C-alpha positions in Angstrom: 88.6 65.6 -170.1 86.7 65.8 -173.3 85.2 62.2 -172.1 83.6 64.2 -168.6 82.6 66.9 -170.4 80.5 64.7 -172.9 79.1 62.8 -170.1 78.5 66.2 -168.2 76.9 68.0 -171.4 74.5 64.8 -171.4 73.2 64.7 -168.0 72.1 68.3 -168.2 70.5 69.1 -171.5 69.5 72.9 -170.9 73.4 73.7 -170.1 76.5 74.4 -172.1 79.4 72.9 -171.1 83.0 74.8 -172.6 86.5 73.8 -172.0 89.5 74.9 -173.4 93.2 73.5 -173.3 95.9 75.2 -171.7 98.3 74.3 -174.4 96.3 74.9 -177.3 94.3 78.4 -179.0 93.3 80.7 -176.2 95.9 79.8 -173.5 99.0 78.9 -176.4 98.3 83.0 -177.0 98.5 84.0 -173.1 102.1 81.6 -173.1 103.3 83.3 -176.0 102.5 86.9 -174.8 103.8 86.4 -171.7 107.1 85.2 -172.9 107.1 88.3 -175.5 106.8 90.8 -172.4 109.4 89.1 -170.7 111.6 90.3 -173.1 111.7 93.6 -171.1 112.1 94.2 -167.0 114.6 91.4 -165.6 113.0 91.6 -162.6 110.4 89.8 -163.8 110.5 86.2 -163.0 109.5 83.7 -165.9 106.7 81.8 -164.9 107.8 77.8 -164.1 103.9 76.4 -164.2 100.8 77.5 -165.8 98.3 75.5 -163.7 97.5 73.3 -160.5 95.8 70.3 -160.2 94.3 68.8 -156.8 94.8 65.4 -156.7 92.6 62.9 -154.7 89.3 64.8 -155.2 85.8 63.3 -155.6 85.9 65.5 -159.0 88.7 66.9 -160.8 89.9 70.0 -159.2 92.0 72.5 -161.1 93.3 75.7 -161.8 94.9 77.6 -164.9 96.3 80.9 -165.4 98.7 83.5 -166.9 100.7 86.4 -165.3 99.6 89.4 -166.2 103.0 91.4 -166.5 101.8 94.6 -168.3 101.2 97.4 -166.8 103.3 96.5 -163.5 102.5 94.9 -160.9 102.7 91.4 -161.8 99.2 89.7 -161.7 98.3 86.7 -161.6 95.1 85.8 -163.7 92.9 82.3 -163.4 91.8 81.6 -166.6 90.0 78.7 -165.6 89.0 77.1 -162.0 87.1 74.2 -161.2 86.1 73.0 -158.2 83.4 71.8 -155.8 81.5 74.3 -153.4 83.1 72.3 -150.8 85.1 74.5 -148.8 88.3 72.5 -147.6 88.8 71.6 -151.8 88.5 75.2 -152.7 90.9 76.4 -149.7 93.4 73.9 -150.7 93.2 75.0 -154.4 93.7 78.8 -153.5 96.3 78.0 -151.5 98.2 76.3 -154.0 97.0 79.2 -156.4 98.6 81.4 -154.1 101.7 79.8 -153.6 102.5 79.7 -157.4 101.5 83.5 -157.4 104.3 83.8 -154.4 107.1 81.8 -156.3 106.0 84.2 -159.6 106.6 87.3 -157.7 102.8 88.6 -158.3 101.4 91.3 -156.3 97.9 89.7 -156.6 95.4 87.0 -157.9 92.7 87.8 -159.7 89.5 85.9 -160.5 87.1 87.3 -163.1 83.6 86.6 -162.4 84.1 83.9 -159.7 81.0 82.1 -159.0 79.3 82.7 -156.1 79.0 79.5 -154.4 83.0 80.7 -153.9 82.9 83.6 -152.7 82.3 83.0 -149.0 85.1 80.3 -149.0 87.7 83.4 -151.0 86.7 86.0 -148.4 87.5 83.6 -145.4 90.9 83.3 -147.2 91.4 87.3 -147.3 89.9 88.0 -151.1 87.4 90.5 -151.6 84.7 91.1 -154.3 85.4 94.3 -156.5 84.2 95.8 -159.2 87.4 96.3 -162.0 87.5 99.7 -163.5 90.3 98.4 -166.1 90.7 96.0 -168.5 
């Protein structure tokens, strides 16, 4: 990933690129937070994955997430998403995310600040664009 990030940064001098590994720093905090709160209600499922990658795509296609268990109901929150504007690839990625949400008994999936190139694809899959009142 570090190599691809450096290569992309060199090709577009006026853009900033940043990525975080889900097992370090920001991602590690979210995982510890979920595990801490899992000591509470017994009906909440311990997540068995924190992300998904779609193999065989032209560009790296993946999403990482946390399950936000406080306050209830449980919500799967996308922390990082990387995909092309190709509707088929984006659809495969969101299908994998929705499967994970179902396995983890999440009531919904949230993606904050979704890039506008994905909005029509998200709507076709049942998504909606709303203004968050809390958080």
